[in-house]
N, C-alpha and C positions, 0 to 999 in steps of 0.2 A: 679459729672457726670462721671469723669474718673474712680473713684472706682467702680461705678455701671457697666460701660462698661467692666472694668477689671474682675469683678465678673462673668459677663455674658459670657465673652470669656473663663474664666477659667471653668466655668460649662460646656460650649460647648466642651472644649478640654477634660475634664474628661468623658464626654458622648462619644465622638469620640474614646477615648482610651478603654472605656468598650466595645464599639461596635467592635473595632479592635481586642481586646482579644478574644471576643465571636466568631468573624469570623475566628480568627487563630485556636481556638479550634475546631470549626466545620470543617474547612478545614483539620486539622490533622486527625480527626475522619474519614472524607470522604476519605483522602488519605490512612489510615490504611485499610479501607474497600476495596478500590480499589486495594491495594496491595495484600490483602488476596484473593480477587476474582481472580486477575491475576495469583497468584500462583496456585490457585485451577484449573483455566482454563489450565495453563501449565502442571500441573499434569495429568488432564484429557486428554489434547492433547497427552502427551507422552504415556499414557496408551492406547489411541485409536490408536496411530501409532504403538505401539508393537502388539496390537491385530490385526491390518491390516496386519502387517508384518507376524505374525504367520498364519493368514488366507491365506495370499498370498503363503507362503511356503508350507502350506498344500495343497492348490490348485495345486501348481506346482508338488508336489509329486504325487498327484492323477492323473495329466496329464501324468507324466513320467510312472507311472504304467499302465495306460490305453494304452499308446503308445507301450510299450513293450509287453503287452498281445495281442494287435491288431496285432503286428508284427508277433508273434509266431502263432496266429490263422489265419492269412491271411485276416483280416478284412480291406479291402481297404477304405470303406466308413468311418469307425471309424477313421482311420488314417488321412484322408483328413478333417474330422470334427475337429480333434484335432489340425491339422495345422492351420485351420481356426480360431479356438479359440486362438491360439498363435497370429495370426495376429490381432485379436480383442483386445487382451491384449496390443499389441503394439500401437494400436490407442488410447487406453485409457490412455496410458503413454505419449501421445503426439507426437508420430512418425508420421510424415507426408508421403505423397505419391509422393514427389519430388525425384529427383535423389539420394539425401542424405538419404531420408526416405527409399527408395526402397533398397539401399545397407544395411541400418540397419535391415530392415525386412528379407532380405536374410541371413544376419549373424545371426539373431535371430533363423530362421528356421534351419540353419546349426547346431547351438548349441543344439536345441532340438532333431533333428534326430540323433545326436551323444550322446544323454544322456544315461547314464549306470545304471544298477541296483546295489544292494549291492555287487554283485560279479565282477562287471566290465564289464558285457556283455551289448553291445549297441543293438539298434534296429535291425541292420543288422545281428548280431550274433543270435538273437532271431528268425528272419526270416528264417535264414539258418538252425538253430536247428529244426524249423518246416517244412523245405522244401518248403517255400513260395516264388517260384520264382518271381512272379509279385511284391511282396512286396520288395524283394531285389532290382529289377529294379527301383521301385518308389523311395525308399530311396537313392539309388545311384544317381539319378537325382537330389535329394535335397541336395547332397553334403555329404553324410554319408561316413564314413571311411570304406573302403572294408576290410582292413587288420588290424583292430583294435583287439588287444589282450584282452581277457576277463578272465573269471575264469580259473586258471591253465595255463595261457598263451596261450590258444587256440583261433585261428582266426575263423572268419565265415566260411572259407573254410574247416578248420579242422572239425567244427561241423557238416557241411553238409555232409562231407565224413564219419564221424563217424556214422551219422544217416542214411547213405545210400540213400541220396537224390541226385540221378544222375543229374537231370535237374538243381538243385540248384547249384551242383558242376560246371556244365558246364556254367551256367550264371555267377557265381563268377569268373571263369577263364576269361571269355569274358570281364568282367568289371575291371580286373586288380588284381584279387585275386592271391597271390603268393604262389605256392605249396611248395616252399622251406622253408617256415617258419614252425618251429617246436614248439611243446608245451613245457612246463616246464619239462616234463619227457622225452624229446628228440624225441618223435615220430612226424612224419610228416603226412599230410593228406593221402598220398598214403599208408603209413604203417597201418593206422587205417581203411582203406576202407574195408567194409565187402564183397565186390564182386570184382571178378577179372576184370570184365569189367570196373568198376569205377577206380581201381587202373591202368589199362591200359590207360584210359583217362588222368589221372594225370601224369603218366610216360611219355606219348607221347605228352604232351603239349609243344608247341614251346615257350621256355622261352624268346626268343628275343621279342615276342609279349608283354610278361609280363613286361620285362624291358622298352620297349618303353612306355607302359601304365604308368608304375611307374614313369618314367621321367615326363610324362605329368601331372600325379597326383601331383607330387612334385612341378612342376611349378605352377600348379593351387592352391596348398596349399600356396606357398610363395605369390602368388598374393592376396590370401584372407587375409594372414596375413598383407601385406602391407595395404590393404583395411581397415582392422581392425585398424591398427595403425593410418591410416589417419583419420578414423572416431573418434577414441579416441582423437587424437590431436585436431580435430575440436571441439569436445564436450568440452575439456579442455579449448580451446581458447574462446569458448562461455561463459564458466563458469568464466573464468578470467575477460572477458569483462563485464559480469553481476556484478561481484564483484567490478570491477573498477567503474562502473556506480553508484553502490550503495555507494561506498566511496565518489565519487563526490557529490552525492545527500546529503550525511551526512556532507560533508564539506561545501556545499552551505548552508544548514540549519544551521550549526554552525556559519558561517559567517553572515547569516541573524539574528541570535540571538544575535551575538556580536554587529552588526550594530544597531538593536532595542535597545539594552541596552545602546549603545553610544548615540543614539538619545534621549532616555529617560533622560540620565544624562545631556545632553546638554539642554533639555527642563527644567530640574530642576534648572541647573545653570542659564538659561535665566530668570526663575521665580524668583530666589534669586536675581539676578541683577536688575530686575524690582522692587522687593520689596525695595531693597536698594535704588534705585533712587527715589521711591515714598517716602520713609522716609525722604530722603534729601530734597525733594520738600516741604514736610509737615513742616519740621522744618524751612525752609526758608520762607514759604508763609502761614503758619497756617492751612495748609489742603487744600487750594484753589489754583488754577493756575491763576496768573495774568500776565503771560508772554504773549507778543504779538507775539512771534515767532510761525509760523504755525506748524513747526515740533514738537516744544515742546508741543503745545496744543494737536495735534492729537495723540502723544505718550502718553500723560497723559490720554486722553479719552480712548485710546485703552487699556491701562493697567488697568484703574479703571472700566470703564463701560463694555467693551467687556470681558477682561480676569478676571476682579475682583481679581487682584493681591493683596495678603494679606488677601483676604476673608472679606473685609471690608463691602461690600453690604450684603454678606450672614449673617455676624454676627450682623450687625446693625439692620436688619430686616425691614428697610424702603426702599421705592423706591427712587432712585437717582433723584435729580432735578438739571438740568444743566441750569445755568444762563449765557448766551453767549452774550457779547457785540460786539463781533467781527464778528459773523456770520460764523465763521470757524467750530464751533461744528455741526451746522445744516448741513453744506455742507459734513462734515465728516460722519455724521450718515446716510445722504441720500444715499451715494455711498458705504457704508458698506453693509454686508450681513444682513440686518435688515428689518423688517416689518415697512416701513416708511409711515406715514400718514400725509398730510398737512391738518391741521385744517381749513385753509382758503378756501380750495377747498370743496365745498358742495358734490361732487361725492365721494370724499375719506373719508368723515366723516359719510356717511350714515350707517345705522344699519348693513346691509349685509356685507358691506366692513370692518366694524369694527369686526364683528363676525368672518369673515374669517381670518383677520389679527391676532386677539387674539388666535384663535385656532391654527394657524400656529406657533405662538411664543411659546405657551405651549407645542405643540407636538414636535417641532423640536428644541426647546431650543434657539430660536432667539430673539434678542431684539425687543420689540415693541415700536416705537418712534411715538409720537404725536407732531408735530411741530406747535405751536401756534403763530409763528412769533412774531410781535410786539403787538398783541391784547390779552386781557384777555378773553379767551374763556373757561376757566375751567368748568363753569356751563353748557355751552352748550355741552361740551364733555361728562359730566356726564349724561346729558339728553339723548343724543344719545346712551350711554351705556345702560341706563335703558330701551331704546326702544328694545335693543337686548334681554334683560331679566330684569324684575323688580329687582331693588337692586343690579345690576351687578357692577355699578360703586362703590358702598360702599364695596362690597365684594372683588372687585379687588384691590382697594387701601388699604384696610386693610389686604390683603393677605388671607382672610378666604376662598376665592374661590380655591386658589392653595393648601391650606392645606386640604381642603375637598377632592380635587381630587388627592392629594398626588403627585403633580407634582414637579419635581426637579427644583431647582432655581440656579444651578451651572453656567449655561451659558445663562440665559434669564434675561433681564432687562426691566422694563417699564419706558421709559424715557419721561419726559415732558419738552419740550424746550421752555423756555420763554425769549424773546428778551428784 
């Protein structure tokens, strides 16, 4: 009998080994496929990001060109439309409308109105070259640099004077344009003015007003620089906080993984300890528990019936039969998480009650316990099972029912308690 059981256990172990190797091969293939798919997705994501960056730069370049052309042509509506598009781009980038968001939007528009072409001319310089007085005023209100040097070191005031745009010259002087700034060739706006009236305006301009406005513009420039630095510091702080939170999440996940591994190792050690204790009890008692100590009996029942330590029930293939002369087993099983039925109670042994208890045991892997007390009620239990479904008792006790339904027997037992 022992050799038969040993061969059965060996065959089961070999089958489990084959299944394990097949599972490992399948998992390796799946892992390789997932790895390839993730790598492909990463490459596609990088290509998409590069394409989006290229598209974004192209759109920005087109906006720059539109802004410069509109400034030269005096197209106010086009400039306002471009600035609105800039605001919409900020919204898409996640910039809000709170105080911090408003500051960032102002800085963004400040950057755009000071954009330059390939020669270094900004929008104000283009408007001055075209004599567009209203555009110069609009851009100055948005924070454009009035004295920015462009191609050949020429300022907007220089270009307005060179083009003979008297109104533009007067507007630039009133906004802080400095007539003392000369181009790379050493010429000043007064020297390139084509008309004597324009040269007289430049020569007779009160430079103290210019100095006062330059001081105010320098103070405003420093304020904007501080605002920009504050915004950058805030963004850097938010980025550091996000990275810190990400590190904390990763650390927590790592700790949870270590805890799970430790719990698994502890469970394995507990199972090994239970197997060792069960082996000791079997050597001393021949496989049965004759100890009258309550803790010993409940521990034995918990290890063998509930946990199936050592896999004896699973490998044996038969339902366990508990013969209890102390009454402790029935009490233990009644208050465990089992589907307990008292065969002496007519209400609990009815066909509907049996069917629900059996289905619950199969579905949730819970032991089904039928307590016959001190009476031989086996035939009556079979009769009630057959009322649920003809031949159910035979199929259940021979395990044919479970094999057909392919139900797992890892944590379910059908116990018949006989006093």
